C-alpha positions as CSV (number, residue, x, y, z in Angstrom):
1,M,6.1,104.7,-15.2
2,S,7.0,101.8,-18.1
3,E,10.2,101.3,-20.1
4,K,8.0,102.1,-23.0
5,E,6.6,105.3,-21.9
6,R,9.9,106.3,-20.7
7,Y,11.4,106.0,-24.0
8,L,8.5,107.6,-26.1
9,R,9.2,111.0,-23.5
10,L,12.9,111.1,-24.6
11,L,11.9,110.5,-28.2
12,A,9.3,113.7,-27.9
13,K,12.3,115.8,-26.8
14,Q,13.6,115.2,-30.3
15,Y,10.1,115.2,-32.1
16,P,8.2,117.5,-29.4
17,S,4.9,118.0,-32.0
18,I,2.7,116.0,-34.3
19,E,4.0,117.8,-37.2
20,A,7.9,117.0,-36.2
21,A,7.2,113.4,-35.8
22,T,4.9,112.8,-39.0
23,T,7.6,114.7,-41.2
24,E,10.3,112.3,-40.0
25,I,8.1,109.4,-40.6
26,I,7.6,110.5,-44.0
27,N,11.0,111.0,-44.9
28,L,12.2,107.4,-43.2
29,E,9.3,106.0,-45.3
30,S,10.7,107.5,-48.5
31,I,14.4,106.5,-47.6
32,L,13.2,103.0,-47.1
33,S,11.3,102.7,-50.8
34,L,14.6,103.6,-52.5
35,P,16.8,101.2,-53.9
36,K,19.5,99.7,-52.3
37,G,23.1,101.4,-52.8
38,T,26.1,99.6,-54.3
39,E,28.4,97.7,-51.6
40,H,32.2,97.6,-53.2
41,F,34.1,94.7,-51.5
42,L,38.3,94.8,-52.0
43,T,40.8,92.5,-50.3
44,D,44.5,92.1,-50.5
45,V,45.5,95.2,-51.7
46,H,48.9,94.8,-50.2
47,G,50.1,98.5,-50.2
48,E,49.6,98.7,-53.9
49,Y,48.6,102.2,-53.6
50,E,48.4,103.1,-57.6
51,Q,45.9,100.0,-58.3
52,F,43.8,100.6,-55.4
53,R,43.2,104.1,-56.1
54,H,42.1,103.3,-59.4
55,V,39.6,100.5,-58.6
56,L,38.4,102.6,-55.8
57,K,37.9,105.5,-58.4
58,N,36.2,103.0,-61.1
59,G,34.3,101.2,-58.5
60,S,35.3,97.9,-60.0
61,G,33.7,99.1,-63.3
62,T,30.5,100.6,-61.9
63,V,30.9,104.0,-63.2
64,K,31.8,102.4,-67.0
65,R,28.6,100.4,-66.7
66,K,26.8,104.1,-65.5
67,V,28.7,106.0,-68.5
68,D,27.7,103.1,-71.0
69,I,23.9,103.6,-70.0
70,V,23.8,107.4,-69.9
71,M,25.8,108.0,-73.5
72,E,24.3,105.0,-75.4
73,G,25.2,105.6,-78.8
74,E,28.1,107.9,-78.6
75,A,31.6,106.4,-80.3
76,P,33.3,104.1,-77.5
77,A,36.7,106.4,-77.7
78,Y,34.2,109.2,-76.3
79,K,33.2,107.0,-73.4
80,R,36.5,106.2,-72.9
81,Q,37.6,109.5,-72.4
82,L,35.0,110.5,-70.6
83,T,35.0,107.3,-68.0
84,T,38.8,108.4,-67.7
85,L,38.3,112.3,-66.9
86,I,35.6,111.0,-64.3
87,Y,38.5,108.8,-62.5
88,Y,41.3,111.6,-63.0
89,P,39.5,114.9,-63.7
90,K,42.6,117.0,-63.1
91,E,45.1,115.0,-64.5
92,K,43.1,114.2,-67.8
93,L,41.8,118.2,-68.4
94,E,45.7,119.5,-68.3
95,L,46.3,116.6,-70.8
96,L,43.3,117.1,-72.9
97,K,44.4,121.2,-72.8
98,M,48.2,120.4,-74.1
99,E,46.4,118.2,-77.0
100,G,44.3,121.4,-77.7
101,I,41.0,119.3,-77.3
102,V,39.5,121.5,-74.4
103,T,37.0,124.3,-76.2
104,D,34.3,126.4,-75.2
105,E,32.0,123.7,-76.8
106,W,33.9,120.5,-75.6
107,L,33.3,122.1,-72.1
108,N,29.9,122.8,-72.8
109,T,29.0,119.0,-73.8
110,T,30.9,117.5,-71.3
111,I,29.3,119.2,-68.1
112,R,26.2,118.4,-69.9
113,N,27.0,114.3,-70.3
114,L,28.8,114.6,-66.7
115,V,25.2,116.0,-65.0
116,E,23.5,113.3,-66.8
117,V,25.8,110.6,-65.2
118,V,25.2,112.3,-61.8
119,K,21.7,111.8,-62.2
120,R,22.0,108.4,-63.1
121,V,24.3,107.5,-60.5
122,S,22.6,109.5,-57.7
123,S,19.2,108.6,-58.2
124,K,19.2,105.8,-55.2
125,Y,19.9,108.7,-52.8
126,T,17.8,111.5,-51.3
127,R,18.2,115.0,-52.2
128,S,19.6,115.9,-49.2
129,K,22.2,113.0,-49.0
130,V,23.3,114.3,-52.5
131,R,23.3,117.7,-51.2
132,K,26.0,116.7,-48.5
133,A,28.4,115.0,-50.7
134,I,28.8,118.1,-53.1
135,S,31.4,120.7,-52.5
136,A,30.2,123.5,-50.7
137,D,31.9,126.4,-53.1
138,Y,29.8,124.9,-56.1
139,L,26.4,123.6,-54.4
140,Y,24.2,126.0,-55.8
141,V,25.3,125.4,-59.3
142,I,25.4,122.0,-59.1
143,E,21.8,121.4,-57.8
144,E,20.3,123.0,-60.1
145,L,22.0,121.4,-62.8
146,I,21.1,117.8,-61.5
147,T,17.4,118.6,-60.2
148,E,14.7,118.5,-62.0
149,K,12.6,121.9,-62.1
150,A,9.1,120.7,-63.5
151,E,7.6,124.3,-63.0
152,I,10.1,125.9,-65.7
153,Y,8.4,125.8,-69.1
154,D,11.6,125.8,-71.2
155,K,13.7,123.9,-69.1
156,E,16.2,123.5,-72.1
157,K,16.9,127.3,-72.3
158,Y,17.0,127.6,-68.7
159,Y,20.0,125.0,-68.2
160,D,21.7,126.4,-71.6
161,S,21.8,129.8,-69.9
162,I,23.5,128.4,-66.7
163,I,25.9,126.1,-68.5
164,N,27.2,128.8,-71.1
165,T,27.6,131.2,-68.2
166,I,29.5,128.7,-66.2
167,V,31.7,128.5,-69.3
168,R,32.0,132.3,-70.2
169,V,32.8,133.2,-66.8
170,G,35.8,130.7,-66.8
171,E,34.3,128.3,-64.0
172,A,33.7,125.3,-66.2
173,E,37.1,123.3,-65.4
174,D,35.9,123.7,-61.7
175,I,32.6,122.6,-61.8
176,I,33.6,119.5,-64.4
177,I,36.4,118.5,-61.6
178,V,33.4,118.3,-58.8
179,L,31.2,116.9,-61.2
180,C,33.9,113.8,-61.5
181,N,34.3,113.7,-57.5
182,L,30.4,113.6,-57.2
183,I,30.2,110.7,-59.6
184,Q,32.7,108.8,-58.2
185,R,31.3,109.6,-54.3
186,M,27.6,108.6,-55.3
187,V,28.7,105.5,-57.5
188,V,29.3,103.3,-54.4
189,D,27.4,103.9,-51.4
190,H,29.8,101.7,-48.6
191,L,33.2,100.2,-49.0
192,H,34.1,97.1,-47.4
193,I,37.9,95.9,-47.1
194,V,38.3,92.3,-46.3
195,G,41.9,92.5,-44.8
196,D,45.6,92.9,-45.7
197,I,46.2,96.1,-46.5
198,Y,49.6,96.5,-45.4
199,D,52.9,94.9,-46.7
200,R,54.5,93.6,-49.9
201,G,53.8,97.2,-51.9
202,P,55.0,100.3,-51.0
203,G,52.0,102.6,-50.4
204,P,49.9,101.2,-47.3
205,H,50.2,104.6,-45.6
206,K,48.9,106.5,-48.4
207,I,46.0,103.7,-48.7
208,M,45.1,104.4,-44.8
209,D,45.2,107.8,-45.6
210,T,42.4,107.4,-48.4
211,L,40.4,105.2,-46.4
212,C,40.4,107.6,-43.2
213,D,38.4,110.0,-45.6
214,Y,36.5,107.7,-47.2
215,H,32.6,108.4,-46.7
216,S,31.5,105.1,-45.3
217,I,33.3,102.0,-44.7
218,D,34.3,98.8,-42.6
219,L,37.2,96.9,-42.5
220,V,37.9,93.0,-41.6
221,W,41.7,92.6,-40.2
222,G,43.8,90.8,-41.9
223,N,46.8,88.7,-41.0
224,H,49.3,91.4,-42.4
225,D,47.0,94.3,-40.5
226,V,47.2,92.9,-37.0
227,V,51.1,92.3,-37.4
228,W,50.9,96.3,-37.6
229,M,48.3,97.1,-35.2
230,G,50.6,94.7,-32.7
231,A,53.5,96.8,-33.7
232,A,51.9,100.7,-32.8
233,A,50.9,98.6,-29.8
234,G,54.4,98.2,-28.8
235,N,54.6,94.5,-29.0
236,P,58.4,93.8,-29.8
237,A,57.7,90.5,-31.9
238,C,55.3,92.4,-34.1
239,I,58.0,95.3,-34.6
240,A,60.5,93.0,-35.9
241,N,58.3,91.0,-38.3
242,V,56.7,94.6,-39.5
243,I,60.4,95.6,-40.1
244,R,61.6,92.1,-41.7
245,M,58.6,92.0,-44.5
246,S,59.5,95.9,-45.2
247,A,63.1,95.1,-45.7
248,R,62.0,91.9,-47.9
249,Y,60.2,93.7,-49.9
250,G,62.6,97.0,-50.4
251,N,60.1,98.9,-48.2
252,L,61.8,100.3,-45.0
253,N,60.8,103.9,-46.6
254,V,57.4,102.9,-45.3
255,I,58.4,102.8,-42.0
256,E,61.1,105.6,-42.0
257,D,59.3,108.1,-44.5
258,G,55.8,107.2,-44.4
259,Y,55.4,106.9,-40.7
260,G,58.5,109.0,-39.4
261,I,60.4,105.7,-37.3
262,N,63.9,106.4,-36.9
263,L,65.6,103.1,-38.2
264,L,69.2,104.7,-38.2
265,P,69.6,102.8,-34.7
266,L,69.1,99.4,-36.4
267,A,71.5,100.5,-39.4
268,T,74.0,101.2,-37.1
269,Y,73.8,98.2,-34.9
270,A,73.3,96.2,-38.3
271,M,76.5,97.5,-40.1
272,E,78.4,96.9,-36.7
273,K,77.5,93.3,-35.3
274,Y,77.3,92.2,-38.8
275,K,80.1,93.9,-40.3
276,K,82.0,90.6,-41.3
277,T,78.5,88.7,-41.9
278,D,77.6,86.4,-44.6
279,C,74.2,87.7,-45.5
280,S,74.1,86.5,-49.2
281,R,70.8,84.8,-48.3
282,F,68.9,88.3,-47.3
283,Q,68.4,89.8,-50.6
284,L,64.9,91.5,-51.4
285,K,62.2,89.5,-52.1
286,E,61.9,88.1,-55.7
287,T,60.6,89.4,-58.6
288,P,57.1,87.9,-60.4
289,S,59.6,86.4,-62.9
290,G,61.6,84.8,-59.8
291,E,65.0,87.1,-59.7
292,F,66.1,88.5,-56.7
293,L,66.0,92.4,-56.5
294,H,69.4,93.8,-55.8
295,A,69.9,94.9,-52.4
296,S,72.4,97.2,-50.8
297,E,74.9,96.0,-48.1
298,I,73.3,98.1,-45.5
299,E,70.0,96.6,-46.6
300,S,70.7,93.0,-46.5
301,K,72.6,93.4,-43.1
302,M,69.5,95.2,-41.6
303,Y,67.4,92.5,-43.0
304,K,69.6,89.9,-41.6
305,A,69.6,91.8,-38.3
306,I,66.3,92.3,-37.6
307,T,65.0,88.4,-38.6
308,M,67.5,87.0,-35.7
309,L,66.4,89.4,-33.7
310,Q,62.5,88.7,-34.5
311,F,63.3,84.6,-33.7
312,K,64.7,85.7,-30.2
313,L,61.5,87.8,-29.8
314,E,59.1,85.4,-31.1
315,A,60.8,82.8,-28.5
316,Q,59.8,84.7,-25.8
317,V,56.1,85.3,-26.8
318,I,55.8,81.2,-27.5
319,K,57.1,80.3,-24.0
320,R,55.3,82.6,-22.2
321,N,51.8,81.5,-24.0
322,P,52.0,77.5,-23.6
323,D,48.1,77.7,-24.8
324,F,49.6,78.9,-28.5
325,K,51.5,75.2,-28.7
326,M,54.2,77.0,-30.8
327,D,57.1,74.8,-29.6
328,D,57.9,73.5,-32.7
329,Q,58.7,76.7,-34.0
330,L,61.9,77.3,-31.5
331,L,64.4,76.6,-33.8
332,L,67.7,78.7,-32.8
333,D,68.4,75.7,-29.8
334,K,68.0,73.0,-32.6
335,V,71.0,74.3,-34.5
336,D,74.2,72.6,-34.1
337,F,77.0,75.0,-34.7
338,D,79.8,72.9,-35.4
339,K,78.0,70.6,-38.1
340,K,76.1,73.7,-39.3
341,T,72.7,71.8,-39.4
342,V,69.4,71.8,-37.5
343,L,66.9,69.4,-36.0
344,I,63.3,69.9,-37.5
345,G,60.7,67.4,-36.6
346,G,63.3,65.0,-35.5
347,K,65.2,64.9,-38.5
348,E,68.8,66.8,-39.3
349,Y,69.3,69.5,-42.3
350,P,72.4,70.9,-43.3
351,L,72.4,74.9,-42.9
352,L,72.3,77.0,-46.0
353,D,73.7,79.8,-43.4
354,C,74.8,79.6,-40.1
355,D,76.8,82.6,-39.3
356,F,75.1,84.0,-36.6
357,P,77.1,86.5,-34.5
358,T,74.8,87.7,-32.3
359,V,73.5,84.4,-31.1
360,D,74.9,82.6,-28.3
361,P,75.0,78.8,-28.8
362,K,74.4,78.4,-24.7
363,D,71.9,80.6,-24.7
364,P,70.3,81.5,-28.0
365,Y,67.2,83.2,-27.2
366,K,68.9,85.8,-24.7
367,L,68.8,89.4,-26.0
368,T,72.2,91.0,-25.8
369,E,72.5,94.5,-23.9
370,D,72.4,96.0,-27.5
371,E,69.5,94.0,-28.6
372,E,67.7,95.0,-25.7
373,M,68.6,98.6,-26.0
374,L,67.6,98.6,-29.8
375,V,64.4,96.8,-28.8
376,R,63.5,99.9,-26.2
377,H,64.2,102.4,-29.0
378,L,62.2,100.6,-31.8
379,V,58.8,100.0,-29.1
380,K,59.0,103.6,-28.0
381,A,59.5,104.9,-31.8
382,F,56.6,102.5,-33.1
383,R,54.4,103.8,-30.4
384,H,54.8,107.6,-31.0
385,S,54.2,107.7,-34.4
386,A,51.6,110.2,-34.7
387,R,50.6,108.8,-38.5
388,L,50.4,105.1,-37.5
389,K,48.5,105.9,-34.4
390,K,45.9,107.4,-36.4
391,H,46.1,104.8,-38.8
392,V,45.8,101.8,-36.6
393,K,43.3,103.4,-34.1
394,F,40.9,103.8,-37.5
395,L,41.3,99.9,-38.0
396,F,40.2,99.5,-34.7
397,S,37.3,101.8,-34.7
398,K,36.1,100.7,-38.1
399,G,37.5,97.4,-38.3
400,S,36.9,93.9,-36.7
401,M,37.5,90.3,-37.1
402,Y,35.0,89.6,-38.9
403,K,31.9,91.7,-40.3
404,V,27.9,90.4,-40.9
405,F,26.9,93.0,-43.5
406,N,23.2,93.0,-45.1
407,G,23.5,89.2,-44.7
408,N,26.8,88.6,-45.8
409,L,29.7,87.1,-43.7
410,M,32.8,88.8,-44.2
411,Y,36.1,87.6,-43.0
412,H,39.8,87.4,-44.0
413,G,41.5,84.2,-43.7
414,C,39.1,81.2,-42.3
415,V,37.1,79.6,-39.6
416,P,39.7,76.8,-38.3
417,L,38.1,73.2,-39.0
418,N,39.1,70.0,-38.0
419,E,39.8,67.1,-40.8
420,D,36.2,66.0,-40.4
421,G,34.8,69.7,-41.0
422,S,33.6,70.3,-38.0
423,F,34.5,73.5,-35.9
424,A,38.3,73.1,-34.5
425,H,38.5,74.0,-31.1
426,S,41.6,76.3,-29.1
427,Q,42.7,77.2,-26.2
428,V,42.8,81.0,-25.4
429,G,43.7,82.2,-22.3
430,G,42.5,79.2,-20.5
431,V,38.9,79.4,-22.4
432,D,38.0,76.6,-24.8
433,T,36.7,78.3,-27.9
434,Y,35.8,77.4,-31.5
435,G,33.8,79.1,-34.5
436,L,32.3,82.4,-33.5
437,S,33.2,82.2,-29.9
438,M,37.0,82.1,-31.0
439,Y,36.8,84.9,-33.3
440,E,35.0,87.2,-30.7
441,L,37.5,86.0,-28.0
442,L,40.5,86.9,-30.0
443,E,39.2,90.4,-31.1
444,S,38.7,91.0,-27.6
445,Y,42.3,90.2,-26.6
446,A,43.6,92.1,-29.7
447,R,41.7,95.4,-28.7
448,K,43.4,95.0,-25.3
449,G,47.0,94.8,-26.8
450,Y,46.3,98.3,-28.0
451,F,44.1,100.0,-25.2
452,A,45.0,98.4,-21.9
453,P,47.3,100.2,-20.0
454,D,50.8,100.0,-20.2
455,N,52.7,97.5,-18.1
456,S,49.4,95.4,-17.7
457,A,49.1,91.8,-18.0
458,E,46.0,92.3,-20.4
459,R,48.0,94.5,-22.7
460,T,51.3,92.1,-22.7
461,K,48.6,89.2,-23.3
462,G,46.6,91.0,-25.8
463,G,49.9,92.0,-27.8
464,D,50.7,88.6,-28.1
465,I,47.4,87.4,-29.3
466,L,48.0,90.1,-32.2
467,W,51.4,88.4,-33.1
468,Y,49.6,85.2,-32.6
469,L,46.9,86.2,-35.1
470,W,49.7,87.1,-37.5
471,C,51.5,83.6,-37.6
472,G,49.3,81.2,-35.4
473,P,48.4,77.6,-35.9
474,L,45.2,77.9,-35.3
475,S,45.0,81.9,-36.3
476,P,41.6,82.5,-38.3
477,S,43.1,85.4,-39.6
478,Y,46.2,83.2,-40.9
479,G,45.0,79.6,-41.5
480,R,48.1,77.7,-42.1
481,D,50.0,75.6,-39.1
482,K,53.0,77.3,-39.0
483,M,55.1,80.1,-40.8
484,T,58.3,78.8,-41.7
485,T,60.3,81.8,-42.1
486,F,63.8,80.1,-40.5
487,E,63.2,77.3,-42.6
488,R,63.0,79.1,-46.1
489,L,65.9,81.5,-45.2
490,F,68.1,78.7,-44.0
491,V,67.3,75.1,-45.2
492,A,67.5,73.9,-48.7
493,D,65.2,71.2,-48.4
494,K,61.8,72.6,-49.6
495,E,59.9,70.1,-47.4
496,T,60.5,72.1,-44.7
497,H,59.2,75.1,-46.1
498,K,55.4,73.8,-46.5
499,E,53.3,75.6,-44.6
500,K,50.1,73.5,-43.9
501,K,46.7,74.8,-45.1
502,D,43.7,74.4,-42.6
503,P,41.1,72.0,-43.6
504,Y,39.0,74.6,-44.2
505,Y,40.1,75.5,-47.8
506,R,39.7,71.7,-48.9
507,Y,35.9,71.8,-47.6
508,I,35.1,75.4,-49.1
509,E,35.8,74.3,-52.8
510,N,33.1,72.4,-53.0
511,D,31.0,71.6,-49.4
512,T,27.9,73.6,-49.3
513,K,27.2,72.1,-46.2
514,V,30.2,73.1,-44.4
515,A,29.7,76.9,-45.7
516,E,26.3,76.5,-44.7
517,A,27.3,75.5,-40.7
518,I,29.8,78.7,-40.9
519,L,26.8,81.2,-42.1
520,K,24.6,80.0,-39.5
521,E,27.4,80.0,-36.6
522,F,27.8,83.5,-37.5
523,G,24.1,84.5,-37.7
524,A,24.1,85.0,-41.6
525,T,21.3,83.1,-42.9
526,G,19.6,85.0,-45.2
527,K,18.2,84.1,-48.2
528,Y,21.3,85.3,-50.8
529,S,23.7,85.4,-48.0
530,V,27.3,83.9,-48.9
531,I,30.9,84.2,-47.3
532,I,32.9,86.8,-48.6
533,N,36.8,85.8,-48.2
534,G,40.2,87.4,-48.9
535,H,43.7,85.9,-48.1
536,V,44.4,83.3,-50.9
537,P,45.2,84.2,-54.0
538,V,42.9,82.8,-57.3
539,E,44.9,81.4,-59.8
540,I,43.1,81.4,-62.7
541,K,45.5,80.1,-65.4
542,N,45.4,76.7,-63.1
543,G,42.0,76.7,-63.4
544,Q,40.8,78.2,-60.2
545,T,37.6,80.3,-59.7
546,P,36.6,82.5,-56.9
547,I,33.4,80.7,-56.7
548,R,33.5,78.0,-54.2
549,A,31.0,75.5,-52.3
550,E,28.3,76.4,-55.4
551,G,28.0,80.0,-54.9
552,K,27.8,79.8,-51.0
553,V,31.7,81.5,-50.8
554,L,33.2,84.3,-53.0
555,M,37.0,84.1,-52.8
556,I,38.0,87.4,-53.8
557,D,41.5,88.0,-52.9
558,G,42.4,91.1,-54.7
559,G,45.8,90.3,-56.3
560,F,47.5,93.7,-56.2
561,S,50.4,92.5,-55.0
562,K,52.5,92.2,-58.1
563,A,54.8,89.5,-56.9
564,Y,51.7,87.4,-57.2
565,H,50.8,88.3,-60.6
566,E,52.8,85.6,-62.7
567,K,51.4,82.9,-60.1
568,T,47.6,83.9,-60.8
569,G,47.8,85.0,-64.1
570,M,45.9,88.2,-63.4
571,A,45.7,90.9,-60.9
572,G,42.8,89.6,-58.8
573,Y,39.2,90.4,-58.1
574,T,36.9,92.7,-56.7
575,L,33.2,92.2,-55.4
576,A,30.1,94.7,-55.7
577,I,26.6,94.1,-54.7
578,D,24.0,96.6,-55.8
579,S,19.9,96.4,-55.8
580,H,20.0,93.8,-58.5
581,G,22.4,91.1,-57.6
582,M,26.0,90.3,-57.0
583,W,28.8,90.8,-59.6
584,L,32.7,89.6,-59.5
585,V,35.2,91.5,-61.4
586,Q,38.4,90.2,-62.6
587,H,41.0,92.7,-62.6
588,E,44.1,92.8,-65.4
589,K,47.3,93.9,-64.5
590,F,47.9,97.6,-63.5
591,E,50.6,99.4,-65.1
592,S,50.7,102.8,-63.8
593,T,48.1,106.0,-63.4
594,A,50.0,107.9,-65.8
595,K,49.4,105.0,-68.5
596,A,45.5,105.0,-67.3
597,I,45.3,108.5,-67.9
598,E,47.1,109.0,-71.0
599,D,46.1,106.0,-73.0
600,E,42.5,106.0,-71.5
601,T,43.1,102.1,-70.2
602,D,40.6,100.7,-67.6
603,I,41.8,97.5,-65.5
604,V,38.3,95.7,-65.6
605,S,38.9,92.6,-67.9
606,D,35.8,90.4,-67.4
607,T,32.9,90.8,-65.2
608,L,30.9,87.5,-63.7
609,T,27.4,87.7,-62.5
610,V,27.5,85.5,-59.3
611,M,23.8,85.6,-58.7
612,N,20.6,87.8,-59.9
613,F,17.8,88.3,-56.8
614,E,14.5,87.8,-57.1
615,R,13.1,91.3,-57.1
616,R,14.8,94.6,-56.5
617,M,16.4,95.1,-53.0
618,Y,15.5,98.3,-51.5
619,V,16.7,100.0,-48.5
620,R,14.2,98.7,-46.5
621,D,15.7,95.1,-47.1
622,T,19.0,96.0,-45.6
623,D,20.5,96.3,-42.0
624,N,20.4,100.1,-42.3
625,G,16.9,99.8,-43.4
626,K,15.8,97.7,-40.5
627,R,16.8,100.0,-37.8
628,L,15.3,103.0,-40.1
629,A,11.6,100.8,-40.0
630,K,12.2,100.4,-36.2
631,E,12.7,104.4,-35.8
632,S,9.7,104.7,-38.4
633,A,7.6,102.3,-35.9
634,D,8.7,103.7,-32.8
635,L,7.3,107.5,-34.1
636,E,4.2,106.1,-35.1
637,E,3.6,104.8,-31.3
638,L,4.8,108.2,-30.4
639,L,2.4,110.1,-33.0
640,E,-0.4,107.4,-31.6
641,A,0.5,108.7,-28.0
642,Y,0.3,112.4,-29.0
643,R,-3.2,111.9,-30.7
644,S,-4.7,110.1,-27.7
645,G,-3.3,112.6,-25.3
646,K,-1.1,110.3,-23.6
647,L,1.7,112.7,-24.1
């Protein structure tokens, strides 16, 4: 029996008759003829939950565009009210009720208008897909409202009867909420997160909860994500970095309250060992205006204690991985405690702070007994956090180092290049690697760092790779030659603070040949293929544009982090691709959800068309469409086998 015949016999078990095979072929071909759904791209959300939630709800302006089309001719004020209602149905309804706006007439009109918007946003989908998205409690009613009834003579009377009854029996508000949620669900077919969910903002755990429940999603890991993944895997250096970053931005409650990780042992250790220590350098991260936020005594001591422990733990990683080539970042042994100086790159610099009570000048990287005990506690606590475990497993199952989707290439940081624009080579685990192979090898190690057996060499190496992806000199997720944490904290000379960007960032400004070489390397060679990149904020006020290399590279750092708003001049970019083309959305600074609801303010400030497709794109043109077309072709063969008597 041939492989083809064996396959057809297996297929016949699923479609055991001519009728069953024919029905599925018709279903698949009809799906292939639908317009492709909208893809929504977000990156660098950095824990800013409220802004992330708003952008997700408005589909980067997609909801507003649909409302404008459906409600053409209506007053702008009403359209603002309706779009705000769609974003926040429960909250907006309560506010409108308090203002006396919600009457039976208003409910009746609003349901009708929402139904028209639902029809518009669901027109790209099969009835089956729409049905699955509707709340089960109101499935029959919603289907009746949004489905055309050609056989009914007096349609208007029929729909009037349904809506009037909904209002009369007191179900209008619930129906409105269901319709609004359905619009949010239908307006975006697939969501892409291009890295950096964690750090800086106060709500990464809430963002992860939202993503875990999202209907269709993939993720690319950013360096701020992989360090949390390494922490969840129990890598001590990653854990120290996660705590230090949280302390720096005043977000230790994310670890303690969000993930249920007890930091009391760290607080106790810090208050004891750093009791009489100068911690003035360890204030919280500065505000956009450059002012340092006030840190409590215990916060600054915890911040300094975990930072010094981080340097020791990172030294262990660097020393057991000579292939990382990061010896230049070992600085504790370069400190002259008598002169209060440090030797960096062969040059001596005075230290702003040399009060390191837990560092032994004779053996600066050795952990004290108390530090070893603290590390064991932290490793256990991070590994046993149920919520963190759920979130990190989601990052592994839905995420990757890079993604090619519908012909477009997504990665967070860069593809490391040499000064001449060629692919930079790196030794990873004794293997010479570059370009695509570098990404794939690093990803395989990262997965081993979490899933390999405890205490195995693979798990240790994988955990170290997760740390390397956070800050390593040839890390595609990081894209700089080093991370100057020590220098920024302790050395005044800003020359030592510089983190040299990979040559990649210079080439993608306007070199289409390099961009095309990268696309080819990763197999993204379609007519409209582009690189979708995050990681680096776009400084629009300095004349920067997110469109690089003549449109081959789109730099869409979301700019959600409030710490960057002063630097960039706005709150970042997101990207959308639908059946007609690609467009970038520049966002205004987001104040709060309450203001968005009360003042009916949106955060879309400008839409920039990247490209219009020469013809409309259909499901047939997508990756999923190609799979469905193959299934249809296989079913055609099964049908022929039935009709010829072979089966």
